[in-house]
N, C-alpha and C positions, 0 to 999 in steps of 0.2 A: 345409548340404547342397550338394553340388556340382551344377552345372548342366552338362549335356552339350550341345555345339553343334558343328556341322560346322567343319572346319579353316578358320581364318582369319576366322570370323564371331563369335567370342566377344567379350565386352566386357571390356576390361582397365581396371583402376584406374590404370594408368600410361599417361599420354598421351605422344605424340611430343614435345611441348613440354617435358615434364618430363625426358625422357631427354636431349634436346639441351641443356638448360640445365645439366645436371649434369656433363658431361664436358669435361675439358680436352683441347685438341688440341695434341700435341707434334710438333715437326718442325724441319727445317733445322738439324741439329746441326753444330757446328764445333768443332774442337780448336785450342787455342792454348797451346803449352807444356803445363803441367799443368792448365790450365783447360778446362772444357767449357762451351760456349754452346749455347743452343737457343731456339726461339720457342715460346711457350705461347699458344695461342688460348684466351681466357677468356670464355666465354658470360656469366658473371656480371658482367663488366665491359664489357658492350655488345659483346662479340665482338672486342675489341681483341687484338692480338698483343703480348705483352710479351717483351722479350729478357731471358733469365735466364742466370746464370753459376753454375757449381759450381767452386769453387776447390780447390786441392790439399788443403787442410785439411778439405774436406767441407762448407764453408759454402755455402749456396745463397742467392742474392740477385738481386732484379730489378736490371737495369742501367738500364733506361729508366724515366722517371717515368710516373705513372698517366695523365697527359694526352697521352702519345705512343702511337701505334699503329704498330708496325714493319711496314710494308707499302708496296708500291709499285704504281704504275699502268702500268708498262712493258708495252706491248702488251696492256693490260687484263687480263692473266692473272697478274700478280704479278712474277716475276723474283726475283732474290736481293735481299732487303730489307736485308741487312746483310753486312758482311765484318769479319773480325777478324785482326789480325796484331801480334805483339809487345806485347800488352796494350792495343792501341788498337782501338776499335770505331768503324766508320762505319755508320750506318743511315739509312734513309729513313723519315720520319714521314709517315703517310698523309694527314693533314689538309692540310699545306702542301707536301708532296713535296720538302721540303728535306732535304739530307743533313746529319746531325749527327755530331760526333766526341766520343767519350768516351775519355780516357786513363785506364787503370786506376790508374796511380800518382797521378793528380791527382783523379780522380772528377768533374771539372768537365765539364759539357756545353756545347758551343757549335756553332752551325750553321756549315757551311763552304761552303754555296751560298746564293745569293740567289734570291728569287722576286719577279718584278715583279707589280704589281697586275694582276688578271684573267688571270694566266698560271699554268699548272700543269705545269711541265716534268716529264717522267717519268724517274726514275733507278732503276737497279738494278745490283747487283754492283759498286758503286763507279764506275760509268760513267754519263755523261749523254748521251742521244741529242741531237745538236745539230739535226738536221732529220729529218723523216720525210715520205716521199711515197708515195702509192699510185697506181700507174698500171697499167693493164691487169690489174687484179685482184690484183697482188702488191705488198707493201709493202717498203720498204727504209729503213734508218736509217743515219745516220753517228754514231759515238760519239766522245766525248772522255773521257779518263781524268782523274780528280781526283788531283792530286799535292799533296804537302805543300809548305808555304811554305819558302823558303830559310831556313836558320838555325834551323829548328824540329826537334825530335825527333819520331819517329812517335807 
């Protein structure tokens, strides 16, 4: 038998936690040739963001390993956590804030930035803020672009 209750006061068998834990968050779509990349926020994996690719043949696969969370701390609000061009992906791992490079042709992951002990530089959109100051209530940053090493392909 149904129970009648005023709007918004009924008891639901579905909790907010249950709803939040079930849904993937999709965003930050990028196109590279015939490939489509996006970030998937995965509540069932501790809320980490996985970078996913759909190739021209329709195959869908994670690009980043399970222990990496594609996210950045630039200005504490995120920023672009990855960039992709010509089959090469650069992304920021949230835990160590290093930028990693994965070439589609090789599938090998390597970090391209260093992090000193007790230091957590913030990186986004393939750029590294070199210094940041806040004076008179406004912040400013200087940025350096990450470039590939001589003699290497993208």
